[in-house]
C-alpha positions in Angstrom: 137.5 35.8 94.7 136.3 34.1 91.4 135.1 30.6 92.1 136.0 29.5 88.5 139.6 30.3 89.4 139.4 28.2 92.5 137.9 25.2 90.6 140.7 25.5 87.9 143.5 25.4 90.5 141.9 22.5 92.4 143.5 19.6 90.3 147.0 21.2 90.6 146.7 21.4 94.4 145.4 17.9 94.6 148.3 16.5 92.6 150.7 18.4 94.9 149.1 16.9 97.9 149.3 13.4 96.4 153.0 13.8 95.6 153.7 15.0 99.2 151.8 12.0 100.6 153.8 9.6 98.4 157.1 11.2 99.5 156.1 10.9 103.2 155.2 7.2 102.7 158.5 6.5 101.0 160.5 8.1 103.8 158.6 6.1 106.4 159.2 2.9 104.6 162.9 3.6 104.4 163.1 4.3 108.1 161.2 1.3 109.3 162.6 -0.7 106.3 162.4 -4.4 105.6 165.8 -6.2 106.1 165.9 -7.9 102.7 164.9 -4.9 100.6 167.4 -2.4 99.3 166.8 1.4 99.6 166.3 1.8 95.9 163.8 -0.9 95.8 162.0 0.5 98.8 161.8 3.9 97.2 160.6 2.5 94.0 158.0 0.5 95.8 156.8 3.6 97.7 156.6 5.6 94.5 154.7 2.9 92.7 152.4 2.2 95.7 148.8 3.6 95.2 147.8 6.7 97.1 145.6 5.8 100.1 142.0 6.9 99.8 142.3 8.7 103.2 145.0 11.1 101.8 142.9 11.9 98.7 139.8 12.5 100.9 141.8 14.8 103.2 143.2 16.7 100.3 139.8 17.1 98.7 138.3 18.3 102.0 141.1 20.8 102.5 140.7 22.1 99.0 136.9 22.4 99.5 137.4 24.2 102.8 139.8 26.6 101.1 137.4 27.1 98.3 134.5 27.8 100.8 136.7 30.2 102.7 137.6 32.0 99.5 134.0 32.2 98.5 133.0 33.5 101.9 135.7 36.1 101.7 134.5 37.1 98.2 130.9 37.3 99.5 132.0 39.4 102.5 133.9 41.7 100.2 130.9 42.1 97.9 128.7 42.8 100.9 131.1 45.4 102.2 131.3 47.0 98.9 127.5 47.1 98.6 127.2 48.5 102.1 129.8 51.2 101.3 127.9 52.1 98.1 124.6 52.3 100.0 126.3 54.5 102.7 127.7 56.7 100.0 124.3 57.0 98.4 122.8 58.0 101.7 125.5 60.6 102.2 124.9 62.0 98.7 121.2 62.1 99.3 121.7 63.9 102.7 124.0 66.4 101.0 121.5 67.0 98.2 118.7 67.4 100.7 120.7 69.9 102.8 121.6 71.9 99.6 117.9 71.9 98.6 116.9 73.1 102.1 119.6 75.8 102.0 118.5 77.0 98.6 114.8 77.1 99.8 115.8 79.1 102.8 117.8 81.6 100.6 114.8 82.0 98.3 112.4 82.4 101.3 114.7 85.1 102.8 114.9 86.9 99.5 111.2 86.9 99.1 110.8 88.2 102.7 113.2 91.0 102.0 111.4 91.9 98.8 108.0 91.9 100.5 109.4 94.1 103.3 110.8 96.5 100.7 107.4 96.7 99.0 105.6 97.3 102.3 108.1 100.0 103.2 107.7 101.8 99.8 103.9 101.6 100.1 104.0 103.1 103.6 106.3 105.9 102.5 104.0 106.6 99.5 101.0 106.7 101.8 102.7 109.0 104.3 103.7 111.3 101.5 100.1 111.4 100.2 98.8 112.2 103.7 101.4 115.0 104.0 100.4 116.4 100.6 96.7 116.3 101.4 97.3 118.0 104.8 99.4 120.7 103.0 96.6 121.2 100.4 94.0 121.4 103.2 96.1 124.0 105.0 96.5 126.1 101.9 92.7 126.0 101.2 92.0 127.0 104.8 94.5 129.9 104.6 93.0 131.0 101.3 89.4 130.9 102.8 90.5 132.8 105.9 92.2 135.5 103.7 89.0 135.7 101.6 86.8 136.0 104.7 89.1 138.7 106.1 89.0 140.6 102.8 85.2 140.3 102.7 84.9 141.6 106.2 87.2 144.5 105.4 85.2 145.3 102.3 82.0 145.3 104.4 83.6 147.6 106.9 84.7 149.9 104.2 81.2 149.9 102.7 79.7 150.6 106.1 82.1 153.6 106.7 81.4 154.9 103.2 77.6 154.7 103.8 78.0 156.5 107.2 80.0 159.2 105.6 77.4 159.6 102.8 74.6 159.8 105.4 76.4 162.5 107.3 77.1 164.4 104.1 73.4 164.1 103.1 72.3 165.4 106.5 74.7 168.3 106.4 73.5 169.2 102.9 69.8 169.0 104.0 70.4 171.4 106.9 72.3 174.4 105.6 73.6 176.9 108.2 71.7 180.2 107.9 73.8 183.3 107.7 72.9 185.4 110.7 72.3 189.1 110.2 74.8 191.4 111.9 72.0 192.8 114.1 71.0 189.3 115.4 74.6 187.8 115.7 75.0 189.0 119.3 71.7 187.3 120.2 72.9 183.7 119.3 75.3 181.3 121.1 78.3 180.7 118.8 78.5 177.2 117.2 74.9 176.3 116.8 72.4 176.5 113.9 69.6 177.4 114.1 70.4 180.1 116.6 70.2 179.4 120.3 70.1 182.5 122.5 72.6 182.8 125.2 71.4 181.8 128.6 71.1 178.9 131.0 71.6 175.3 130.0 69.8 174.0 126.9 68.7 170.3 126.4 67.1 168.5 123.5 63.3 168.6 123.6 61.9 165.1 124.4 65.2 164.0 125.8 66.3 163.1 129.3 67.9 166.5 130.0 66.5 168.7 132.8 66.6 172.1 131.0 65.8 174.6 132.0 65.7 175.4 128.3 64.9 173.0 125.4 65.5 173.1 121.7 63.9 171.1 118.9 66.4 169.2 116.7 68.2 168.7 114.6 70.8 171.3 115.6 74.0 171.6 113.5 77.0 172.0 115.7 79.6 174.2 113.9 81.7 175.2 116.8 82.2 174.6 120.6 79.3 172.4 121.9 78.9 174.2 125.3 75.4 172.7 125.8 76.6 169.1 125.0 73.9 168.6 122.3 76.1 166.5 119.9 76.9 163.7 122.2 77.9 161.2 119.4 80.2 163.8 117.8 78.8 163.6 114.3 78.2 167.3 114.0 74.4 167.1 114.5 72.7 167.4 117.8 69.2 166.5 119.0 68.6 164.0 116.2 
């Protein structure tokens, strides 16, 4: 409550209290009354009598007490309003802090998801690179194995061709003589030079036990009854 309003109303309340006190005194005088005085005179005397100092002091004290109570109520209301405002400020600050924490948590979670996605993509790229490198290494190994196999086959072909050429050269260097009709019956068929029919024949200088021996080389052109061409290349006693 405004104290200026209380001070402005104080004279009015004081006058009312004074009027009430005068009325009370007038009524008391009429009741107790003086025998010689008339009621109208008594009322007039009561109205004209001065207000006792005690009544004025009581009215002033009562007004001051009412003013103090109003001031205390105003101060209490102001304190309550200030406390409510402070509480509202605290609530608002708490709400703002909670919102800030929530926003920070959301940003942190988003950053964590982004980092996880980056790590996952990097791991996938690394795995793909490893698989690609392994496939390339397998391809190189397969190509090398094929090249080695081709080289081995070529070497084998060259060796076979050389062997055939050697055999052809040996055959060309030892032509088979044409036996005369008179001497044909004196040679064992299938050998050149001529080997006369008879007991077993072995290569001279070999491990055979004879009883006959022949110097090589001997070209085998038919059945090898004496087993001179043991490696089957057409030439015995090499």
